[in-house]
C-alpha positions as CSV (number, residue, x, y, z in Angstrom):
1,M,-22.2,0.2,-39.2
2,G,-25.1,-2.0,-38.5
3,Q,-26.6,-2.2,-35.3
4,C,-29.1,-4.1,-33.6
5,K,-32.1,-2.2,-32.3
6,S,-31.8,-3.0,-28.8
7,V,-29.6,-5.0,-26.2
8,V,-30.4,-7.3,-23.1
9,K,-27.1,-8.7,-22.1
10,S,-25.6,-10.6,-19.3
11,A,-22.8,-12.2,-18.5
12,T,-20.7,-13.8,-15.7
13,F,-16.8,-13.9,-14.9
14,G,-14.2,-15.1,-12.3
15,R,-12.9,-12.1,-10.4
16,G,-13.1,-11.1,-7.0
17,R,-12.8,-11.9,-3.6
18,R,-14.9,-12.0,-0.4
19,G,-14.5,-9.7,2.4
20,A,-16.7,-7.7,5.0
21,G,-18.0,-4.2,4.9
22,K,-21.1,-2.2,5.8
23,I,-23.3,0.2,3.5
24,V,-22.0,3.8,4.6
25,P,-23.2,7.1,3.1
26,V,-20.2,9.0,1.6
27,R,-20.0,12.2,-1.1
28,A,-20.1,11.7,-4.7
29,V,-16.6,11.2,-6.0
30,N,-15.0,10.6,-9.3
31,F,-13.1,7.1,-9.5
32,V,-10.9,7.8,-12.0
33,N,-9.5,11.0,-10.1
34,F,-8.6,9.6,-6.4
35,V,-5.5,11.4,-5.5
36,K,-4.9,9.4,-2.6
37,P,-7.1,7.1,-0.2
38,A,-8.5,9.7,1.8
39,D,-10.9,9.8,4.7
40,T,-14.2,11.4,3.6
41,A,-16.2,13.7,6.0
42,D,-17.9,10.9,8.2
43,G,-14.4,9.1,8.5
44,T,-15.1,6.1,5.9
45,P,-12.0,6.0,3.6
46,F,-12.0,5.9,-0.1
47,P,-11.5,2.4,-1.6
48,P,-7.8,2.3,-2.8
49,G,-7.8,3.2,-6.4
50,L,-5.2,5.9,-7.7
51,G,-2.3,7.6,-5.7
52,S,-0.4,10.5,-6.1
53,A,1.7,8.6,-9.0
54,G,-1.6,7.8,-10.7
55,P,-1.9,9.0,-14.4
56,F,-5.1,11.1,-13.7
57,S,-3.6,12.7,-10.7
58,H,-4.8,16.6,-10.3
59,A,-1.5,17.8,-9.3
60,R,0.4,16.4,-12.5
61,H,-2.3,16.8,-15.1
62,G,-4.7,19.2,-13.8
63,A,-3.8,21.9,-16.2
64,M,-3.6,20.0,-19.3
65,A,-6.3,20.6,-21.9
66,K,-8.7,17.3,-22.1
67,S,-10.2,15.9,-25.3
68,P,-13.9,15.5,-25.7
69,A,-13.9,12.0,-24.7
70,E,-11.7,12.5,-21.4
71,L,-13.9,15.2,-20.6
72,L,-17.3,12.9,-21.5
73,L,-15.7,9.9,-19.2
74,R,-14.7,12.1,-16.4
75,H,-18.2,13.4,-16.5
76,E,-19.9,9.8,-16.7
77,T,-17.5,8.3,-13.7
78,R,-18.8,10.2,-11.0
79,V,-19.4,7.9,-8.0
80,S,-22.1,8.3,-5.5
81,Y,-23.1,5.5,-2.9
82,G,-26.7,4.5,-2.3
83,P,-29.4,2.0,-3.1
84,V,-29.4,0.4,-6.8
85,P,-31.8,-2.1,-8.9
86,S,-30.8,-5.8,-7.8
87,R,-31.4,-6.7,-11.5
88,L,-31.9,-5.2,-15.0
89,L,-33.5,-8.3,-16.6
90,D,-36.1,-10.8,-15.7
91,A,-33.5,-13.5,-14.7
92,P,-31.5,-12.6,-11.1
93,L,-28.1,-11.5,-11.4
94,G,-25.8,-13.7,-9.9
95,E,-22.3,-13.1,-7.9
96,M,-19.7,-12.2,-10.4
97,S,-22.1,-11.2,-13.1
98,W,-23.3,-8.2,-15.3
99,Q,-26.4,-7.3,-17.1
100,L,-26.8,-4.8,-19.6
101,K,-30.1,-3.1,-20.9
102,S,-30.3,0.0,-23.0
103,D,-28.6,2.8,-21.4
104,E,-27.9,0.9,-17.9
105,F,-25.4,-1.3,-16.6
106,L,-25.1,-3.6,-13.2
107,L,-22.3,-5.4,-12.1
108,R,-22.6,-7.6,-9.0
109,A,-19.3,-8.7,-7.2
110,E,-19.3,-11.0,-4.4
111,G,-22.1,-10.8,-2.0
112,D,-24.2,-7.7,-1.8
113,H,-21.7,-5.5,-3.5
114,Y,-23.3,-3.9,-6.8
115,F,-22.1,-1.2,-9.3
116,F,-25.0,0.6,-11.0
117,Y,-24.4,2.9,-13.9
118,R,-26.9,4.9,-16.1
119,K,-25.8,7.1,-19.0
120,G,-25.7,10.8,-18.0
121,H,-26.1,9.8,-14.0
122,G,-22.7,8.2,-13.5
123,V,-22.2,5.1,-11.2
124,T,-24.2,4.4,-8.1
125,V,-22.3,1.7,-5.6
126,H,-24.2,-0.3,-3.3
127,R,-22.0,-2.0,-0.2
128,G,-24.2,-5.0,1.2
129,A,-23.0,-6.3,4.7
130,D,-20.3,-8.7,2.9
131,A,-18.9,-6.1,0.4
132,D,-15.2,-6.2,0.2
133,L,-14.1,-2.7,0.5
134,S,-10.5,-3.5,-0.5
135,E,-11.3,-4.7,-4.0
136,E,-14.1,-1.9,-4.7
137,S,-11.7,0.2,-6.6
138,L,-10.5,-2.6,-8.7
139,W,-14.0,-3.3,-9.8
140,L,-14.3,0.7,-10.4
141,N,-11.1,0.8,-12.5
142,G,-11.9,-2.6,-14.2
143,T,-15.2,-3.8,-15.6
144,V,-17.3,-0.7,-14.7
145,Y,-14.8,1.6,-16.4
146,A,-14.9,-0.6,-19.5
147,A,-18.3,-0.6,-19.3
148,V,-19.0,3.0,-19.2
149,A,-16.1,3.6,-22.1
150,S,-18.1,0.9,-24.3
151,M,-21.5,2.7,-23.4
152,N,-20.2,5.9,-24.6
153,G,-18.8,4.9,-28.1
154,L,-15.0,4.1,-26.5
155,L,-13.0,0.8,-27.1
156,P,-11.5,-0.6,-24.4
157,I,-8.9,-3.5,-25.1
158,H,-6.9,-5.5,-22.9
159,A,-3.3,-3.7,-23.1
160,S,-0.7,-1.8,-21.1
161,A,1.2,1.1,-23.0
162,V,4.4,3.0,-23.3
163,A,4.6,6.6,-24.9
164,Q,7.4,7.7,-27.1
165,E,7.8,10.9,-29.3
166,G,4.0,11.5,-29.5
167,S,2.6,8.4,-30.2
168,V,1.4,5.1,-28.3
169,F,3.0,1.6,-28.5
170,A,0.7,-0.9,-26.8
171,F,1.2,-4.5,-25.7
172,T,-1.6,-7.1,-25.4
173,G,-2.1,-10.6,-24.4
174,P,-3.8,-12.9,-22.1
175,A,-3.6,-12.6,-18.4
176,G,-0.3,-13.4,-17.0
177,A,1.5,-12.6,-20.3
178,G,3.9,-10.0,-18.6
179,K,2.1,-6.7,-20.3
180,S,2.4,-4.6,-17.0
181,T,6.1,-6.2,-16.1
182,L,7.3,-5.2,-19.7
183,V,5.7,-1.6,-19.8
184,A,7.3,-1.1,-16.2
185,A,10.9,-2.7,-17.5
186,L,10.7,-0.1,-20.6
187,G,10.9,2.9,-17.6
188,K,14.7,2.0,-17.3
189,H,14.9,2.9,-20.9
190,G,13.3,6.2,-20.8
191,L,10.1,5.2,-21.7
192,P,7.0,6.4,-19.5
193,M,4.1,4.5,-18.9
194,F,0.9,5.6,-21.1
195,C,-1.5,2.8,-19.3
196,D,-1.8,-0.3,-17.5
197,D,-3.9,-3.1,-18.0
198,T,-6.7,-1.3,-20.0
199,L,-6.3,0.8,-23.1
200,V,-9.3,2.8,-24.1
201,L,-9.3,4.0,-28.1
202,D,-11.3,6.7,-29.4
203,L,-12.6,5.9,-32.6
204,S,-14.6,9.4,-33.2
205,S,-11.9,10.5,-36.1
206,P,-12.4,8.4,-38.9
207,D,-8.5,9.0,-40.0
208,R,-6.9,7.9,-36.9
209,V,-7.6,6.0,-33.8
210,M,-6.8,8.0,-30.3
211,C,-5.7,6.3,-27.3
212,L,-6.9,8.1,-23.8
213,P,-4.4,8.1,-21.1
214,G,-4.6,5.6,-18.6
215,H,-6.7,5.3,-15.7
216,K,-5.2,2.8,-13.3
217,R,-2.1,2.8,-11.4
218,L,0.8,0.1,-12.5
219,K,0.3,-3.0,-10.5
220,L,3.1,-5.4,-10.1
221,R,3.7,-9.0,-8.8
222,P,6.3,-9.0,-6.2
223,D,8.8,-10.6,-8.0
224,A,8.7,-8.1,-10.8
225,F,10.0,-5.2,-9.0
226,D,13.6,-6.6,-9.3
227,L,13.3,-6.9,-12.8
228,T,11.6,-3.7,-13.6
229,G,13.1,-0.9,-11.6
230,A,9.5,0.4,-10.4
231,A,9.1,1.8,-6.8
232,R,6.8,-0.3,-4.7
233,E,3.9,0.8,-3.0
234,E,0.9,-0.5,-0.9
235,K,-0.8,-3.6,-1.9
236,V,-3.6,-3.9,-4.1
237,S,-6.0,-5.7,-1.9
238,L,-6.2,-8.0,0.9
239,T,-6.3,-11.1,-1.1
240,Y,-4.8,-10.0,-4.6
241,D,-1.2,-10.6,-4.6
242,K,0.0,-7.6,-6.6
243,Y,1.4,-4.2,-5.2
244,Y,1.0,-0.9,-6.7
245,A,4.0,0.4,-8.4
246,V,5.5,3.9,-9.5
247,P,7.0,3.6,-13.0
248,S,10.6,4.8,-13.3
249,A,10.0,6.9,-16.1
250,G,6.9,8.5,-14.8
251,T,3.5,8.7,-16.8
252,V,1.8,10.7,-19.8
253,G,-1.7,12.0,-19.4
254,T,-2.1,13.2,-22.7
255,A,-4.5,11.7,-25.4
256,L,-2.2,10.3,-28.3
257,P,-2.4,8.4,-31.4
258,I,-1.7,4.8,-31.4
259,A,1.4,3.7,-33.3
260,E,1.6,-0.1,-33.0
261,L,-0.3,-2.6,-31.1
262,I,2.2,-5.4,-30.2
263,F,1.0,-8.9,-29.4
264,L,3.1,-10.8,-26.6
265,E,3.8,-14.5,-27.3
266,E,5.9,-17.2,-26.3
267,G,8.9,-17.9,-28.5
268,P,12.7,-19.4,-28.5
269,D,14.4,-16.4,-28.7
270,P,13.3,-12.4,-28.7
271,A,12.2,-11.6,-31.8
272,M,9.5,-8.4,-33.2
273,T,7.6,-9.4,-36.4
274,R,5.2,-7.7,-38.3
275,I,1.4,-9.0,-38.5
276,S,0.1,-8.4,-42.0
277,G,-2.7,-9.4,-44.1
278,S,-5.9,-11.3,-42.6
279,D,-3.9,-12.0,-39.5
280,R,-4.4,-8.6,-38.2
281,F,-8.2,-9.0,-38.6
282,V,-7.9,-12.5,-36.4
283,K,-5.9,-10.5,-34.0
284,M,-8.4,-8.2,-33.4
285,Q,-11.2,-10.8,-31.8
286,D,-9.7,-10.5,-28.3
287,D,-11.0,-13.2,-26.2
288,H,-11.5,-10.9,-23.0
289,Q,-14.2,-9.6,-20.9
290,S,-13.9,-5.7,-22.4
291,R,-14.4,-7.3,-25.8
292,Y,-18.0,-8.5,-24.8
293,L,-18.7,-5.6,-22.9
294,F,-17.9,-3.1,-26.1
295,E,-20.2,-5.7,-28.5
296,A,-23.4,-5.7,-25.8
297,A,-22.8,-1.7,-25.6
298,T,-22.7,-0.9,-29.3
299,R,-25.3,-3.5,-30.4
300,F,-23.4,-4.3,-33.5
301,D,-24.9,-6.9,-36.0
302,R,-22.5,-9.0,-37.9
303,A,-22.1,-6.8,-40.3
304,G,-21.4,-3.9,-38.1
305,Q,-18.9,-6.1,-36.3
306,F,-17.1,-7.2,-39.6
307,T,-16.7,-3.4,-40.6
308,H,-15.5,-2.3,-36.9
309,R,-12.8,-4.8,-37.0
310,A,-11.9,-4.2,-40.3
311,R,-11.2,-0.8,-39.5
312,L,-9.1,-1.5,-36.6
313,A,-6.9,-4.0,-38.7
314,R,-6.5,-1.6,-41.1
315,Q,-5.4,1.6,-39.2
316,I,-3.5,0.0,-36.4
317,E,0.0,-1.3,-37.1
318,M,0.8,-4.8,-35.5
319,M,3.6,-6.4,-34.4
320,R,4.3,-10.0,-32.8
321,F,6.8,-9.9,-30.0
322,A,7.9,-13.6,-29.1
323,R,10.4,-14.1,-26.2
324,P,11.5,-17.2,-23.9
325,G,10.1,-17.6,-20.5
326,D,13.4,-17.8,-19.1
327,V,13.7,-15.1,-16.6
328,G,17.1,-15.0,-17.1
329,R,16.8,-13.4,-21.0
330,F,14.0,-10.8,-19.6
331,E,16.6,-8.2,-20.1
332,E,17.4,-9.3,-23.6
333,G,13.7,-9.1,-24.4
334,V,13.2,-5.8,-23.2
335,A,16.2,-4.1,-24.6
336,L,15.0,-6.0,-28.2
337,V,11.4,-4.1,-27.6
338,A,12.8,-0.6,-26.3
339,Q,15.1,-0.5,-29.6
340,H,12.0,-1.2,-31.5
341,V,10.0,1.6,-29.8
342,L,12.6,4.3,-29.7
343,R,13.6,3.6,-33.2
344,H,10.0,3.7,-34.8
345,G,8.9,6.3,-32.3
346,S,11.4,8.9,-33.4
347,A,10.9,8.0,-37.0
348,G,7.3,8.6,-36.9
349,S,7.4,11.8,-35.0
C-alpha cells in the first residue's frame, strides 16, 4: 500500500465534560485491565473503567491464550501519571483536540487534562487542577485506545458486536443508532457480547479479518435496561447520562474472525438485506473519529486508502438492518436479527 513518509496531524472534536481534580502520583496501570475501581497505594482511586463484568477481567480471561495483537495492545496501553508535552506541533493544542506526529499522540480533554502516548512507552496522563476524573477512563478507553490501536497497525471501527459459533457479528451506525442497546437485547437470545462501541480489527493476515475482544464495559441509557434485560451498575460519569451494564448472556474474550458487519438504518419495517457491489466500498468510508485517527496514523496516500478500503469491502460480508423507531416494535426487530445471526452463525461454523 502507498504511504506518505511523514505525518503531522491535528483534530478537534466535541466530547467531554468539565470537572475538578488534582495531579496525584499513582502507580502504573493498564487501562484495559481494570478489574474494579480500586484505591492505589496512596489512596487515590483509579478512574472507573472496566469492572468485574468487563470483557478483559483478569478473573474471567486471565488463563486464555492471547493473540500477538492482543499482547501488543496490552503492552502499549500501560498507563502512568506525570508530566507530558503541551503540544506536538508548532500550533498550540486547544481543549477537546488531538495531535499526532510520527510515533507520538497527544490528546487534550477539557482544561489541563492531557493524555500522551509514545510507541513502546505506553500512555502518560497529566491531571491538571480542573481535570474531570470521572471521565478519565472514557478518554482512555475511547479516543486514546483508538489512537494506540491505529498507531500499531490495527483498525478501530465504531461498532458493537456479539459472538456466535466462533465468529463475530458487528453492528455499526452513527452515535445514537442503538448499537449498544441491540447488542444488550441480543443477550436475551443467548448471544454474548463481543464488544461495545469500538471493534478493533487485526488485518495482519492477508486471508481474513480478525476481531480483538472488546476492552470496554457495556454502557446503556436508563431507558434501555427494561428493553434489554441487562443488569444495571454504576453511572458512567458525573455528567454522562449512561450506566454501566452487565449483558445477560455474558461476554466473549477470545479473538475471532468477523462474519458480518451490519449497518443500522431506519425503515418502515424490520428487514435484513445484503449489501453488495460498490456499495460495500462506500460503506467503509465511515465518518467517525476512529477513521481519522487510523488514516493519520497509517499515513496512507490516496492509492493506499483505496487499496485498504477495497480489501475490507472484499473480505467483510455486509448487511443492512432497517427498523422503525417505534419502541413498541423493538422486540420484533431484535428477534429478526437474532434469527439471522443464529442461522448464519451456525451455517458458518
